[in-house]
N, C-alpha and C positions, 0 to 999 in steps of 0.2 A: 498970822491971821488971828484975830481975837475971837474968843468964843461968842457965839450969838445966843442971846437969851430971849426966848419967846415969853412974852408977857403973859402971866397968869398960868402958864403951863409948867414952868419950872424946869424946862428942858434946855440943854445947850448942846451945840455941835462940838466934836472933839477938835483939839488944836492940830496943826500940821504934824507936830512931833508925835502926838498920840495916834494920828491916822497912819503915819509911817510905821510905827511900832506894831499896829494891828494888821497892816497890809500883808506881811509875810505869812503869819499863821492863818489868816482868812484865805489866802490864796491856796495854801496847802490843804485846807479843809475842802474848798470848792473843787480842787483837782481830785482829791481823794473820793469825794462823793461822785464825781463824773466817772472816774475809773471803776468804782464799785458798781455803778449803774451799767456800765459797758460790760463788765464781767458777768453780772447777773443776766443781762440780755442775751449773752452768748453761751451761758453755762447750761448745765443739764436740766435746769428747771425752766428754761426759756420756752415760750410757746412754740410748738412745732418740733421740739427736739425729742419728744417722746410720743408714744401713741395716744396718751391721754392728756395732751396739752390743751391749751385754750383755743387752738386753731380749729377744733371740731373734727379733726381726723380720727378715724377709728383705729384701734390697735391692729397691727398686722401680725399674724402668727409667725413664729420663727420658722424659717425654711421656705417661706413663700415670698414672692415679689409683689410689692404693692402696685396697683394699677397707676398709670400715669394720670395726672390731673392737670387741667388747664391752669396756666399761670398768666398773670398780666404780662403784657409785652414789656421787655426791658428788664424783667426780673430773672435772675439766673435760675436755671432748673437743675435739680440734683438728679443724678442717675440712680435708678433703683439698684439696691444691692441685695443679693441673695445670701442668706446666712444658712450654712449647712445645719441640718437637724442633729447630726451626730458627727463626732470627730472621726475621721478615718483612722483605722488602726494601721500602723506602719508594718510593712512586710519585712520580715527579717532577711537580711542580705547574707548569702553564704560567705563565710570568711575563709580566706586562704589559710592553709596550715601554717602556723607560726614558724618562721624560719629562725633558728637560734642565732643570736648575735655572737660575735667573736671579739676577743680581746687579746692583744699581743702583750705578753709579759715584759715589763720594764725592769730595769735594775732597781732593787730595793722592794719590789712587790712581794706580798705574801698572799697565799690563797685566802686567808681570812680577810685581809684588806680588800682584795678584789671582790669577795662575796659581799662585804659591807657596802662597797661602792655601787654594786648593781642590785642591792636589795635581795640577796639570796643567801643560802647557807653554804658552808664549806662542804657538807655532805652532798648536797645537790651538785655542786661544781665538780667534786671528785667523781661522783657516779656518772655524770654526763661526759666527762673527759677520760674515763677509764683510768683514773689515777689510783695506783695501789698505795702510794705513800703521799698524802696530801702536803707534806712539808718539803717535798722535792719537786719544785718547778724550776724551769730554766729561762733565762732571759731570751726573748725572741720566740718562745713557745706560744702558739696560738691556742687559746682556750675557748670553748663554746660556753656561752652565757645563757642560762635558761630564761 
């Protein structure tokens, strides 16, 4: 298709190749603008999404339920939600007395290696297990772990 020149105006229409080159970027821009408008219409600044929006609704104090208002038929209605004025404080649960874990000594184990594995000290292991000589542990011996 040849460019059309309007007499006196000095304007011409783009050729088919130029139109095809512009079609992709123009489509991207149009879709981007449409998505941006959709995001803005659903976002936090949209009318009706806050108490001071353009819909004329008055702000509702926290902790109260807004009265139901009439809506046109066919429009979905949102259920009012109550927001607590304070966060409830959790009640502490009584914990059971911690039961000591046990470990059965394997061949090649040392008291310091066992202490390191369970994140404790040799002194604590020796005291809990009534070990007079911490370097004397036997294979198969069951140790309490703090």
